[in-house]
Structure formats: C-alpha cells, structure tokens
Phi, psi and omega in degrees: 000124183294140179294149179291137177282136178285134177285139179297140179297137180276120181281139178292137178261107183305320181295318180294321179298320178293323182294322183277323188248356185086174181288128183236125175263097185288349178278345181281135177231147181237117183293147176290132182296140176294139179307146182301326183293341180269002182282158176302158186296332182266008184296314183300316180295319180293320178297316178299320179297318179294318178299317179298317180294319179295315178299319181295318180292321177298319178294319180298315179296318180297316180296318180295318179296319178297318180298319179298317181297314181297319178294322176297317177299321177296317180299318178295315179297321178295320179295319178296317178300316180298315179292326178295320180286322185276321189236006175071035177302134177237197184297326182295321179291320179296320177298319179293320179296319179299317179296316182293321179293321178294323178291322182285328183229071185295338181278351182259143176255163174104007183255033175285157177304321180297316182289328176296324177291326174295321178298319177298316178295324179296314178294325179291325180288330181236084183297334184259121182295328182298322179293320177299314182297321185282327190240281193286348176295342180270000172265159176288165180297319179297322177295320178295322177295322177298321180296315185279337180276329189252353181234142187265338184231155186291329181298314177294320180299317179294324178298313181290328176297316180296316181292326178297316179289325181292319186256355180070037181293140169284173180295324179292317179294321177301315179299317178297320179295320178295314181296331177275359180055054183300328182292332178285328179291334181257019178093191181301135182301122179227157179219152178274358177286131181291154181291323173257110192295142169235169187263073175249156178279151180292333179289337173286325179287324181241084184294342180275358182299145178279350180285149178290157181302131180225147172225117181249117173233078189247133175229127175240117180297144181306129183291140176271089185286314177220142176276000000 
C-alpha cells in the first residue's frame, strides 16, 4: 500500500491575517498585572483619588463644552433676530440657512430649521448675553428649552436654573418640577443670580452644589452668518 503523501503546509498570508483580525503588532507585549494584594497599602486610596480626579476633569470638560455650545446657539439666535428685525427674515430664510449650515458643517448636529427657531426663541427669552453666560449656559440645551417653553418670565427661569444646578436635575426632572410649580411651594420665586450680572461661577453662588468648582469666562463673537 502506497504511503500517504504529505500535504504541503499552508503558509500564512499576512495580508489575509490583517484583513480577518485587524492589524496586529506581534512584537508588542503587555505584562501581566501584579495581583492587587501585592500592591502597597496606600495603593487603593491613591487609585480612588485618581479615579475621582479623572471623573472631575471629564465633567469639567463636558460642562465647558456644553457652555460653549449654548453660547453659540444664543449667538446664532441673536443674529437671526437681528436680521429678522432689520431685513424681515422669515421661515423660508431660516430653512435656507439651516441647509447651508448643515452643508458647511456636516459633522455638527443641531442645525435643523426647528432648532434654529429654538435658538431664535432662546435669544429672545434672554436678551442679555452676560446672563446667559453666567447662568443658563451651564444647563444642557434640552434643559434650556424646557425653561423657555414652560415658563413665561425670566425670574422663574432663573430660579429653576439655579435649582437644577444645585440639585443636578435632569431635563425630565426639571420639567416635572416646573409642572408641579415647585417655586410656588417654596415661596416667591427668588434666585441668587444678581440683577446686574458679574462673571462669577455658579458653584461659588451655590457652595452646596455637588458639581466641582467651575469658572466660565467664555466669549464667542457673534458669527457673521450673512452680510
């Protein structure tokens, strides 16, 4: 009986391997972590401290980014209001503007015709940019929409803005508080924001806030959307 012929060894195809498994650097090695029990006695406390600092910095960056976005939305809304008053901009112009902004900035969201009209309403509700910068810019956009849609005057809006930051209310909880008229249960609506705005952080005004200390002094010049 003739012996079986050995099949030739199949050589690995590096290109195929990369295609199936992704790029692999076989020269890279990762040491096995030392058991937790072998760590120094203060390791757990130091690790917890680092985690806290990272979470705090991530929150700080998120809050700062949100403030920039809200201020930008106010600037766009203010520009639309000015053009509406000076040149009679209507819905057709806003629709055209929404299309042009989406084409110019495809990676950005929020430039729908509906949201541009919200920006216009936001700027109309807060005529002074300094108040926006000092207070409501630290709220999310959805929280700001709840304030302008469900409340008629700025004093009540500022009261709910302050309480939202103090207690960390989500937009849904904020809406429920407004619908329950929480400000009436606590007496006449009052706010710690001064009537003539200065550039102090809200965490200085509300020391009991769970948010980390923040100071925002951000200025974005009004965008020249159309000449």
